[in-house]
VOTOR-519188 format. One record per residue (C-alpha): residue number from 1; residue in one letter; x, y, z. Coordinates in nm, 2 decimals, decimal comma, padded with zeros to 4 digits. Example, Ala and Ser with C-alpha at 12.3 -4.5 7.8 and 13.67 -1.06 7.14 Angstrom:
+-----+---+--------+--------+--------+
!   k ! r !     c1 !     c2 !     c3 !
+-----+---+--------+--------+--------+
!   1 ! A !  01,23 ! -00,45 !  00,78 !
!   2 ! S !  01,37 ! -00,11 !  00,71 !
+-----+---+--------+--------+--------+
This chain:
+-----+---+--------+--------+--------+
!   k ! r !     c1 !     c2 !     c3 !
+-----+---+--------+--------+--------+
!   1 ! X !  09,38 !  09,15 !  15,04 !
!   2 ! X !  09,55 !  08,82 !  14,94 !
!   3 ! X !  09,28 !  08,66 !  14,74 !
!   4 ! X !  08,94 !  08,74 !  14,59 !
!   5 ! X !  08,63 !  08,57 !  14,74 !
!   6 ! X !  08,42 !  08,40 !  14,48 !
!   7 ! X !  08,18 !  08,10 !  14,45 !
!   8 ! X !  08,10 !  07,90 !  14,76 !
!   9 ! X !  08,18 !  08,06 !  15,10 !
!  10 ! X !  08,10 !  07,77 !  15,34 !
!  11 ! X !  08,00 !  07,87 !  15,70 !
!  12 ! X !  08,03 !  07,59 !  15,96 !
!  13 ! X !  07,72 !  07,46 !  16,15 !
!  14 ! X !  07,70 !  07,45 !  16,53 !
!  15 ! X !  07,86 !  07,11 !  16,56 !
!  16 ! X !  07,99 !  07,01 !  16,91 !
!  17 ! X !  08,21 !  06,72 !  16,79 !
!  18 ! X !  08,53 !  06,84 !  16,63 !
!  19 ! X !  08,58 !  06,51 !  16,44 !
!  20 ! X !  08,24 !  06,54 !  16,28 !
!  21 ! X !  08,30 !  06,90 !  16,20 !
!  22 ! X !  08,63 !  06,83 !  16,03 !
!  23 ! X !  08,47 !  06,55 !  15,82 !
!  24 ! X !  08,19 !  06,78 !  15,71 !
!  25 ! X !  08,42 !  07,07 !  15,62 !
!  26 ! X !  08,66 !  06,83 !  15,44 !
!  27 ! X !  08,37 !  06,72 !  15,22 !
!  28 ! X !  08,28 !  07,08 !  15,15 !
!  29 ! X !  08,64 !  07,15 !  15,05 !
!  30 ! X !  08,63 !  06,85 !  14,82 !
!  31 ! X !  08,33 !  07,00 !  14,66 !
!  32 ! X !  08,51 !  07,32 !  14,58 !
!  33 ! X !  08,44 !  07,56 !  14,86 !
!  34 ! X !  08,66 !  07,86 !  14,81 !
!  35 ! X !  08,65 !  07,99 !  15,17 !
!  36 ! X !  08,55 !  07,85 !  15,51 !
!  37 ! X !  08,42 !  08,06 !  15,79 !
!  38 ! X !  08,42 !  07,91 !  16,14 !
!  39 ! X !  08,10 !  08,00 !  16,32 !
!  40 ! X !  07,98 !  07,82 !  16,63 !
!  41 ! X !  07,74 !  08,01 !  16,85 !
!  42 ! X !  07,70 !  07,73 !  17,10 !
!  43 ! X !  08,07 !  07,65 !  17,17 !
!  44 ! X !  08,27 !  07,77 !  17,47 !
!  45 ! X !  08,61 !  07,93 !  17,44 !
!  46 ! X !  08,81 !  07,60 !  17,47 !
!  47 ! X !  08,60 !  07,42 !  17,21 !
!  48 ! X !  08,62 !  07,72 !  16,98 !
!  49 ! X !  09,00 !  07,72 !  17,01 !
!  50 ! X !  09,01 !  07,34 !  16,95 !
!  51 ! X !  08,79 !  07,35 !  16,65 !
!  52 ! X !  08,94 !  07,66 !  16,51 !
!  53 ! X !  09,29 !  07,52 !  16,53 !
!  54 ! X !  09,19 !  07,20 !  16,36 !
!  55 ! X !  08,99 !  07,38 !  16,08 !
!  56 ! X !  09,28 !  07,63 !  16,02 !
!  57 ! X !  09,51 !  07,34 !  15,96 !
!  58 ! X !  09,26 !  07,16 !  15,73 !
!  59 ! X !  09,20 !  07,47 !  15,52 !
!  60 ! X !  09,57 !  07,56 !  15,51 !
!  61 ! X !  09,65 !  07,21 !  15,37 !
!  62 ! X !  09,37 !  07,25 !  15,11 !
!  63 ! X !  09,49 !  07,60 !  15,01 !
!  64 ! X !  09,16 !  07,76 !  15,11 !
!  65 ! X !  09,12 !  08,07 !  15,31 !
!  66 ! X !  09,00 !  08,02 !  15,67 !
!  67 ! X !  08,80 !  08,30 !  15,83 !
!  68 ! X !  08,69 !  08,33 !  16,19 !
!  69 ! X !  08,34 !  08,47 !  16,26 !
!  70 ! X !  08,30 !  08,76 !  16,51 !
!  71 ! X !  08,62 !  08,69 !  16,71 !
!  72 ! X !  08,93 !  08,90 !  16,62 !
!  73 ! X !  09,13 !  08,76 !  16,91 !
!  74 ! X !  09,07 !  08,40 !  16,81 !
!  75 ! X !  09,15 !  08,48 !  16,45 !
!  76 ! X !  09,49 !  08,64 !  16,55 !
!  77 ! X !  09,57 !  08,35 !  16,79 !
!  78 ! X !  09,50 !  08,09 !  16,51 !
!  79 ! X !  09,68 !  08,30 !  16,24 !
!  80 ! X !  09,36 !  08,26 !  16,05 !
!  81 ! X !  09,33 !  08,39 !  15,69 !
!  82 ! X !  09,09 !  08,65 !  15,81 !
!  83 ! X !  08,80 !  08,76 !  16,03 !
!  84 ! X !  08,44 !  08,85 !  15,97 !
!  85 ! X !  08,27 !  09,11 !  16,19 !
!  86 ! X !  07,91 !  09,21 !  16,23 !
!  87 ! X !  07,79 !  09,56 !  16,33 !
!  88 ! X !  07,84 !  09,48 !  16,71 !
!  89 ! X !  08,16 !  09,28 !  16,69 !
!  90 ! X !  08,42 !  09,55 !  16,71 !
!  91 ! X !  08,57 !  09,84 !  16,52 !
!  92 ! X !  08,66 !  09,76 !  16,16 !
!  93 ! X !  08,94 !  10,01 !  16,14 !
!  94 ! X !  09,10 !  09,87 !  16,45 !
!  95 ! X !  09,06 !  09,52 !  16,32 !
!  96 ! X !  09,23 !  09,62 !  16,00 !
!  97 ! X !  09,52 !  09,76 !  16,18 !
!  98 ! X !  09,57 !  09,46 !  16,40 !
!  99 ! X !  09,52 !  09,21 !  16,11 !
! 100 ! X !  09,77 !  09,38 !  15,88 !
! 101 ! X !  09,71 !  09,39 !  15,51 !
! 102 ! X !  09,77 !  09,02 !  15,43 !
! 103 ! X !  09,46 !  08,90 !  15,61 !
! 104 ! X !  09,10 !  08,93 !  15,49 !
! 105 ! X !  08,85 !  09,15 !  15,68 !
! 106 ! X !  08,49 !  09,09 !  15,61 !
! 107 ! X !  08,19 !  09,30 !  15,72 !
! 108 ! X !  07,82 !  09,23 !  15,76 !
! 109 ! X !  07,62 !  09,51 !  15,60 !
! 110 ! X !  07,27 !  09,36 !  15,63 !
! 111 ! X !  07,05 !  09,57 !  15,40 !
! 112 ! X !  07,23 !  09,90 !  15,44 !
! 113 ! X !  07,45 !  10,06 !  15,17 !
! 114 ! X !  07,58 !  10,32 !  15,42 !
! 115 ! X !  07,73 !  10,04 !  15,63 !
! 116 ! X !  07,90 !  09,90 !  15,32 !
! 117 ! X !  08,04 !  10,24 !  15,23 !
! 118 ! X !  08,17 !  10,29 !  15,58 !
! 119 ! X !  08,32 !  09,93 !  15,59 !
! 120 ! X !  08,50 !  09,99 !  15,26 !
! 121 ! X !  08,65 !  10,31 !  15,40 !
! 122 ! X !  08,76 !  10,13 !  15,72 !
! 123 ! X !  08,95 !  09,88 !  15,52 !
! 124 ! X !  08,72 !  09,58 !  15,47 !
! 125 ! X !  08,82 !  09,34 !  15,19 !
! 126 ! X !  08,47 !  09,21 !  15,12 !
! 127 ! X !  08,11 !  09,30 !  15,21 !
! 128 ! X !  07,82 !  09,07 !  15,30 !
! 129 ! X !  07,46 !  09,15 !  15,25 !
! 130 ! X !  07,16 !  08,95 !  15,38 !
! 131 ! X !  06,95 !  08,77 !  15,46 !
! 132 ! X !  06,86 !  08,76 !  15,10 !
! 133 ! X !  06,60 !  08,49 !  15,16 !
! 134 ! X !  06,43 !  08,36 !  15,47 !
! 135 ! X !  06,69 !  08,18 !  15,68 !
! 136 ! X !  06,63 !  07,89 !  15,92 !
! 137 ! X !  06,96 !  07,97 !  16,09 !
! 138 ! X !  06,86 !  08,33 !  16,16 !
! 139 ! X !  06,48 !  08,35 !  16,12 !
! 140 ! X !  06,45 !  08,70 !  16,25 !
! 141 ! X !  06,73 !  08,84 !  16,03 !
! 142 ! X !  06,66 !  09,16 !  15,84 !
! 143 ! X !  06,60 !  09,09 !  15,47 !
! 144 ! X !  06,81 !  09,24 !  15,20 !
! 145 ! X !  06,68 !  09,28 !  14,84 !
! 146 ! X !  06,87 !  09,12 !  14,56 !
! 147 ! X !  06,89 !  09,47 !  14,40 !
! 148 ! X !  07,13 !  09,58 !  14,67 !
! 149 ! X !  07,42 !  09,40 !  14,49 !
! 150 ! X !  07,39 !  09,61 !  14,18 !
! 151 ! X !  07,35 !  09,92 !  14,39 !
! 152 ! X !  07,66 !  09,84 !  14,59 !
! 153 ! X !  07,86 !  09,76 !  14,28 !
! 154 ! X !  07,80 !  10,10 !  14,13 !
! 155 ! X !  08,00 !  10,27 !  14,41 !
! 156 ! X !  08,22 !  10,00 !  14,57 !
! 157 ! X !  08,48 !  09,79 !  14,41 !
! 158 ! X !  08,50 !  09,50 !  14,66 !
! 159 ! X !  08,38 !  09,14 !  14,65 !
! 160 ! X !  08,01 !  09,11 !  14,75 !
! 161 ! X !  07,89 !  08,81 !  14,95 !
! 162 ! X !  07,52 !  08,71 !  14,98 !
! 163 ! X !  07,40 !  08,52 !  15,29 !
! 164 ! X !  07,07 !  08,39 !  15,42 !
! 165 ! X !  06,85 !  08,11 !  15,29 !
! 166 ! X !  07,06 !  08,04 !  14,98 !
! 167 ! X !  07,00 !  07,70 !  14,81 !
! 168 ! X !  07,11 !  07,54 !  14,49 !
! 169 ! X !  06,77 !  07,64 !  14,35 !
! 170 ! X !  06,78 !  08,01 !  14,42 !
! 171 ! X !  07,16 !  08,07 !  14,41 !
! 172 ! X !  07,16 !  08,14 !  14,03 !
! 173 ! X !  06,94 !  08,45 !  14,10 !
! 174 ! X !  07,19 !  08,56 !  14,36 !
! 175 ! X !  07,49 !  08,53 !  14,12 !
! 176 ! X !  07,29 !  08,70 !  13,84 !
! 177 ! X !  07,21 !  08,99 !  14,08 !
! 178 ! X !  07,58 !  09,06 !  14,12 !
! 179 ! X !  07,70 !  08,87 !  14,42 !
! 180 ! X !  08,05 !  08,73 !  14,38 !
! 181 ! X !  08,01 !  08,46 !  14,65 !
! 182 ! X !  07,73 !  08,29 !  14,84 !
! 183 ! X !  07,77 !  08,22 !  15,21 !
! 184 ! X !  07,59 !  07,89 !  15,29 !
! 185 ! X !  07,54 !  07,68 !  15,60 !
! 186 ! X !  07,23 !  07,45 !  15,58 !
! 187 ! X !  07,22 !  07,39 !  15,21 !
! 188 ! X !  07,57 !  07,24 !  15,22 !
! 189 ! X !  07,61 !  07,09 !  15,57 !
! 190 ! X !  07,26 !  06,95 !  15,61 !
! 191 ! X !  07,28 !  06,79 !  15,27 !
! 192 ! X !  07,28 !  06,41 !  15,24 !
! 193 ! X !  07,59 !  06,44 !  15,03 !
! 194 ! X !  07,79 !  06,75 !  15,14 !
! 195 ! X !  08,06 !  06,73 !  14,87 !
! 196 ! X !  07,80 !  06,70 !  14,59 !
! 197 ! X !  07,60 !  07,00 !  14,73 !
! 198 ! X !  07,92 !  07,21 !  14,75 !
! 199 ! X !  08,01 !  07,10 !  14,40 !
! 200 ! X !  07,67 !  07,22 !  14,28 !
! 201 ! X !  07,73 !  07,57 !  14,42 !
! 202 ! X !  08,08 !  07,57 !  14,27 !
! 203 ! X !  07,95 !  07,48 !  13,92 !
! 204 ! X !  07,69 !  07,75 !  13,94 !
! 205 ! X !  07,96 !  08,02 !  13,98 !
! 206 ! X !  08,20 !  07,88 !  13,71 !
! 207 ! X !  08,01 !  08,04 !  13,41 !
! 208 ! X !  08,03 !  08,38 !  13,59 !
! 209 ! X !  08,40 !  08,33 !  13,65 !
! 210 ! X !  08,48 !  08,24 !  13,29 !
! 211 ! X !  08,32 !  08,56 !  13,16 !
! 212 ! X !  08,54 !  08,78 !  13,38 !
+-----+---+--------+--------+--------+
């Protein structure tokens, strides 16, 4: 693993226009996002390639890790900083082998510690739990209790990412529960001032980081 995930992990919205997406992500980067994940469930292969290529260059210039959601082939094609896989998105051990050790491999673990343990053994670099709160992006998502971060920390020495319904108001509870990073879509990219919202999440994590 080349770097530790912490603070704001920004996940892109389903935006069909690449210029608008780049502007929004650029604002999140100015606000201090420490990682960007490209996720667009509505785009076809050509648009995903176009947007992914543009975002990879933007993040590279900013010195921020760029991660592709659910698509190992696209991550490899773009020479992305990593890939994030859900339970149905492919074998983690195979992805680890194909990525090499210099790229990040993230795994969705939902509300299941056994998935986290298996992902760690398969070579994952970070583990995501959620939805920790009700999520407008995935309203039917399984809910993960905040206590799962302390439970995971007892047996797994990897960065832990919280996802699902996280806002500036409830994020302090998530960091206090033991999450290293918060994965956010709506609370950043639907904000009237994206950079200010991103900066708010970044500031929330700074006291945690200073104590380490």
